[in-house]
N, C-alpha and C positions, 0 to 999 in steps of 0.2 A: 716896601721898596724892593728894587731889583739891583743887581750888580750893574753899575754904569760905566766903570772904567777898568781897564786891565790891571791897574794897580790895586783895585779892590778885591781881586781874585786871590791875593796873597794874604796869608796869615802866618805870623811867626810864633803862634802860641801852640801849646801842646794840650791835648784833651786829658782832663783829669789830673793835671800835674803842672806845677810851675818850676821849670829848671832853675838851677842855681845861677845860670848865666855863664859859667865857665865850661865851654864845650870843647876846648882844646882845638886840635887841628880839624876834626870832623865837624861839619855843620850839623844843626839839628835835623835837617832834611836827610842828610846821609845816614844819621843814626837810625832813622825809620827803616831804611833798606836793610841795615844790619839786624835790627830787631826782628823783622819779618823772617829773614833768612834763618835765624836761630829759633823761631817759634815752633813749638812742637806740632801745632796744627798744620803748619806749613810742611814740616817733614813728613807728616802722615799722608800727604798728597802723593807720595811715591808709591803708595799701595791703594790708590783710588783710580778707578777706570776713567779714561778720557773718552775713548770710543770703543776700542777693541779690548777683548778680555785679557786679564792679567792673572798669573804670569803666562808667558809663552816661550817657545824656543826661538822665536824671532823677535827682535826688539821692536816695540811700538811705543808711542808716547803714552805716558800716564799723566795725571793731573800736575805732578811736580815738574816734569820736563816741559809740559805745555806752558806752565806758568813762567818758567825761566825764559823760554823763548818769547813769550808775550812781553816779558819785561825788557828783553833785548830790543824788540821792535818798538816798544813804547819809549825806550830811552832815545832811540833815533828820532822818533816823531817829536818828542819833547825838545830835543836839541835843535831841530830845524825850526820849529815854531817859536821857541824861546829866542833864538837869535833874530828871527824875522821881526817879532814883536818889539824886541829891544831896539832894533834899528828904526822901525816905523815910528815908535813913540819915544825916541830918545830925548825929545824936548820936554815932553810931559812927565816922563818918569823921574823919580828921585834917583839918586845914586844907588840906594839900596834896592829899589825896585828893578832898576836896570840890571844890577848884579844877579838878582834872582832869576830873571828870564834868561840871562846869558849862561849862568853857571849852575843853577839849582833846579830849574823846571824839568830838565831831562831826568834827574834823579827822583823827583817827586812822582813823575809818571811811571818810572820803572818800579818804584816802591808800591804804588797802587796796583800796577799790573801783577806784581808778585802776590799781592793779597786778594786779588779779585775772585779767586776760586776757593779760598780757605773755608768758606761756609758750605761748600757742596758736600753732600753725603756720599756714601759708597755707591758703586754701580752706575756712575755717570749720571746723566739727567734722569734716567729711569729711577734713581734713588729718590729724587724729589717727588716724582710721580707716585712712587710706591708709598711714601709717607702720606701724601695727600689722599691716595686711594684707601689707605687703612681707615682713616677717619670717615671718609664718605661712605664706605661700605659697611662700617660698624656703627653708624649713627643711631640705629634703633636697638642696639643690644642693651640688655638690662644691667644696670649697675647702681647699687645703693637704692634699689627700688624705683629707679627711673631710667630713662634712656640716656645713652652717653651724650647725645647732643644737648640735652637739657642741663648738663653740667656747665655749659658755657654760654656767654652772651653771643649775640649774632655776629659781632665783629671778631670776637675771639674765635668763633667757629670758622669764620672766613680765613683767618690766619692759618688754622690747622688743616683745613681742606684745600688750601692753595700754598702748601709749604714752598718757600722760596729761598734758594741758596744765597741770593744777593742779600736778603734781609738777615740771613743767618751769619753772613760774613761780618756785617756791621755789629751784630750782637756779640760775636766771638771776640772782636777787636776792642769793644768798648765796655763790656759787662765786667763787673767785679764779682768773680766767682768766690765762693766761700774759701777763706784762707789766702786769697790772692790780693794783689795790690789794687788800690782804688784807681779807677780810670782804665781798667783793662790793660791793654798793651801800651797805653799812653803814647799814641801816635800823634803826629802833628795834625791839626785841624784840616790843613789843606790836603794831606794824604787821604784822610777819611772822606772828605768831600769829593775827592776824585774817584772814589769807587761807588758813590751813590748814583747808580744808573737810573733808578726809579724812585724819585723823591716823593713818595706817597705811601699811604697805608693800604692794606689789602681791600678795604672798603671803598677806596677812591680810585680803583683801577678804571682806566678809560682806554679801550683798545684803539681809539681814533687818535690818541696822542702818544707819540713814540716813547716819551719818558715817563708815561704812566700805563703802559701796556702790561707791566707787572708791578710789584710793589717792592719797596726798599727797606722797610723796617717793621718789626713786630710791635704790637701794642705795648708790650712790656718794655720796649726799648725806645719809646717815644721821646723821653727826656733827652737821651743821647742824640737822637735825630734832631730835635728842636735846638739843641745846643750848637750843633754843626751848622744848621741853617741860619741861626741867629748870628753866627760868627761872620757870615758873608752877606747877611741881609738879602738872601736869595729867594725872594718871592715876587710874583708878578702882580699886576693890578687887581687880579681876582683873589689875591692872597694864597694862591696855590704855589708851593715851592717849585722852583725850576732847577734844572741841572746846573751844577757848577760847570763852567766851560771846559775844564780839564777832563771831565768825564768822557767827552767825545774822543779824546786822544787815547784813553785807556780802552774804551769800547772798540775803537778802530784797530788798535794793536791786536786785540783778541780776535776780531773778525778776520783780519788779514791772516793770522797764523792758522786758525782752524780751517779756513777755506782752502788753504794751500797744503798744509801739512797733513790733513786727513787723507788727501790724495796720495801723498808720499807714503804714508803708513799702509794704505791699501795696496800700493805696489810692492812694498816690503813683504807682505804676507800672501802675495800672489793673486789678489782680487782683480787688480788692474795691470795691464801689460805696459812695458816700456813704450811701445808704439803709441798706445792710447794717451799716456801721460805726456809724451813728447808733443803729440799733435795738439793736445789741449793747452798745455802751457805755452807752446810757441804761438798759438793763435791769440792767447791772452797777451803775450808780450808784444805782438804786432799791434794790438789795440792800445797798448801802453807806450807805444813809440820807442820800443827798445831797438838797439842796433842789431837787427836780425842777422846780418851777414857775419858779424863778429861772433855772435852767440852760436851760430851754426858751425863756424870754423872750430870753436873750442869744443863743442859737443861732438863733432866728428872724430876728435882725437881720444875721446873717452870710451873705452871698451866695456868697463864695468858698469852694469845696469844701474846699480844703486848709486854709484858716483854720478852717473849722468843725470838721474832724477834729482839728486841732491843739488847739483849745479843749477838745474832749471828752477828748483824750488827757491834757491837763494836769489836768482835773478828776478823771479816773480815777486817775492816779498820786498826786495829792494825797490822795484818799480812801483809797487802798490803803496809803499811808504811815501815815495816822492809824490805820487798822484794824490794821495790822501792829504798830505800837507798842503798841496795846492788848493784842494777843496775847502779845507779848514780856513785858510787865509781868505779865500773868496767869500765865504759865508761868516767871517769872523764877527761882523756887527750883529747878525741875527743870533749867532751862538752866544755872544756876550749878553744880549738883551733877553735871552730865553725864548726867542721867537722861531728858532730853528726846529721845525717839526719833521726831522728826518735823521738819518745816521750818515756819517761820512762815507761809509762803504756803499750805502744805497745810492748816494750821489755819484760815487765813482762808477758804479755799475751802469748808470744811465749812459755814460760815455764809453763804457767797456762792457757791452752786453754779453761777452763771452763768459763773464763771471756768472751769469744766469745759467749758462750751459754747465759750468763746473758745479753749481748747486744741484742741478738736475742729476748729473752723474753721481754726486755724493749721496743724494737721497735714494736713487735707484740701486746703485751698486754697493754703497758703503753702509748707510744707516739702516738699510733693510737686509743686510747680509745675515745669514743664519747665525753666525757667531755673535753678532751684535744683539740680535733678537734673543738669543739664549742668555746673554748677560742680563737683559731686561727682565726676562721671566724669572731668572734666579733672584734678581734684586727684589722683585715683587714678593716672592715667597719668603725670602730670608727676612726682609724688613717687616713684613706683615706679622710673621711669627714672633719676632723679637718685641715689636711694639705691643702686640696682643698681651704678652706676658707682663711687660713692665708697666704699661699704662694702667692695666687693671689692678696690678699690685699696688701702685702708687695711689690710685684714686679710691680704692675700696676703703670704706670706713670700718668694716669688720673683716680683717684679713685672715686668710687661712694660714696655718703654720708654714706652708710652702711659699705662699706669697711673701711672708715676712722674711724668709730666707733669701728670696729673690732680690729683695732690696739691698742685701749686703753686697751684691755684685755691682751696684752703682756707686762710683767713687763719691766720697764725701763732699768734694768741691761743688757738686751740683746742688747741694743744699735743698733737698726736696721738702723740708719743713713738714714732716709727716703729720703733725698735729694741726696743720693749717687747713682751712677749707677753701683756699683759693685754688680751685681745680686747674685753672688756666696756667698759673705760675708753676704748679707741680708738673703739669704735662709738658710745659716748656723745659723744665729740668730734665725730663726723660728724653726729650728731643735733643737737648744739648749733648747728652750721653750717646744716644743712638746715631745722630748725624756726624759725630766725631769719629765713629768707627771706620776702619779701613775695610776694603773688600774682604781681605783675608781674615781679619778679626771677626767681622760680622758673620762670615760663613762658618768659621770654627765654632763660634758661640751657638749658632743655629743648629749645627750638627750635634753638639753636646746637649742642647736643650731637647732635641728630638730623639736622643738616645742612639743616633747613628754612630757617633764616636763616644766612647766612655772615657772621661777624663782620667788621667793617671797622675800620681804624685810626682812632682818635680822637685 
């Protein structure tokens, strides 16, 4: 079955835990937002690269500030859509369902936006590629008398050679690590469903289907994934799970922020001029039907370059949120039924082709800037060296004294079960450890392992 009614999109249950029922003033959905804010993996995002290198003498966004801003945009989208759906279906909705869409949906989307990047490793998206590259390039190394690749099944190897931050986010939020509470972070089912951008396994990727162009869960976390899907009966006629409708709002909030804010960061560090940003953003606002004269009048009064770009950034994000909400409502039936094979921002772009120009500028001037490429190169070297040491130490059946000592550096919560022969689970334990590292911690560990820095007693 598939989701048939907007009322079916709601769940009042919590993953891995049944609350006592006495929530006090805060709703269960509000509690999710607070839990994520205080999550250590969320705090670590402050030292994980978004695009430009960290730290620097000029402020640019990191994964933490990006996530907070995405949550802000997501809350606005959720509020608009929630009130529109509550009004449209006020006859069909129960009192409880109507209250959810009016007062809770905005918070659910904000919570999911906060959590959408918690599974991303250090060094931006190059960190994901570096992890995948390690396994691909070391497939034939000898370990325990056979090649590394032969330690895994075909589907397990697909997980490892296509490491996915989205799948890692689900794992981090739902897995019971050693010594931790059952149910992981015990978030609401609807919050977890809202971050499942790609509801398929790595072996089911289909580049022709938007919600399956990547994958959303590791094999070891299939039971958690199945539990979430079952909660909403979210499968289509071919039994392939489809996206929960709220995913589109989370995805759109992320798309809006990075498309606009990466340009603002590029201006801050001198890659793009004020004139270029003004021209670009004003052209976009024209296509989004902004009040051009009023915007120009305000902009004329702003002498500070950073303030001017911040003003235009805010105008662009606000206009894109409004247009995205319109697109969601226009395609709401397809989105609900799982037949929407696009993204909200791609549909917005069809009517606002200047978004394509912004993408081209970003690729040419930002994502291929030497400082960004340097981060990517550093990420490949640092992650490869760390993985080489720990993966071999964990998987070796006959460990050297040095390998035994290396294992003491991995926190006990990752429960590597050293006497176990499940090489996939042991490797996933290593990836739990390595993917949680910040840019700074990974770099420091790399330098110490290579003897570049000698550890001192503290």
